[in-house]
N, C-alpha and C positions, 0 to 999 in steps of 0.2 A: 252365896259362894263369889268367894271367892277371884282375885282378880291375878293375873304374871301380865304386867307391862316389861316386855326391853326394847330397851333405845342402841340401837346401833345405829349413831352417821356416821358421815363419808369421811370425816373430819375432827377434830377434838373441839372446835371452836361451833364446828351445830349442835349440841347438849344446851343452848342456852337454848336456841330455837326451838328444842326440840320440847325443852317442859315447857314452855308458854303453849305449847299443843298440847299439854295433860291439861293446860289452867283449863283453855280455851274448852276444853270436854267435864267435865267438872256438869254434875248432873243439877241445872236451877231448877227450883222453883223449892215452895221449903214442906216441910218431913224428918221421918227420920231416916229414908231415903237416900237425900238434899245432902247430909252430913258427914258422911264421908265416905272416901275413895278409894273400896277394900281393895290398896291398891302396893305394890312393891315393885318397887324399880333401884334396876341393878346398874350402875356405869362401873366403868373402868376406877375413874379417878372424883378425892371423894370431892364434890362444888361446891358453887363459889362462894356468898352471898346473896345476889340476883334469881342465881337456878335454888339456893336452899328454901330463901322466901316464895320461889314460885311455888315450893313441896307442897309448902306450910299452909300457902291459899288454896290448891287443892288440898290439901289434905288427905293424901297420900299415907298410906298406915304404914309403908315398913322401905324406909333406904335397909341397899348392899351397895359401900362399893368399897373395891380393891386399893390400891395406889391412897394416902393420905396427903395431900398439898400443905405441906411446912405453910407456905408463900400466902393463902389464903383461904381455906379450907371454910368453911363455915358450918364444919359439922360436928367440930372437935377435937382440930387443929389450934386454927384461933380462936374461932368460935362456934357460935353451939348453936343456931337460930337452929335447926330444926328440934331440938328438943330445952326451947327459953323460954323457962313458964312465966311468963305475963304475955306468951300468943297465949288463943285461944283452942292450940292446937299442938302436939311436937307427935312425931315420931318414934317410930323401932329406930334403928337404927347395928348394922351387923358393920364393921368395919373390919379393915386388912385382909377378906374372904382373896385370895391368891393376890396378893403385897407386893408378890416381887416380879409377880409374868405381867400385872398391870400394866409397874411402874418403867417394864422393858419396851412394852410393846410401845409403847407414848413416847418416851426417847428412843427407838428406833422411831416415830414418827415423822417427828423432828428433828431428827435427821439427815435424815430421807427428803429435809423440805429447806431444810436448807442447803 
């Protein structure tokens, strides 16, 4: 059965902690049931290298993100950690979903904090 995980942090900076929580919930043990976390992760901003690495290690199946991050994006913009052939797991990636709305949401959030 496929899983759906939607993380809605109180602040974008909380996203890294949320991804670490996903890693902590990966089933332990051996066997096929522990090989892949059948989960789709939806985020507004392309993940950084730390979050992308956590997703690979957690064996998240699919990543869907809105706005690309041209400075530190690690799902295709600057790096592509989530699909790197040298790693033991690659994610399916769907990029640019509601990209403009996601970018606007992030800009407004950070403008309000300044």
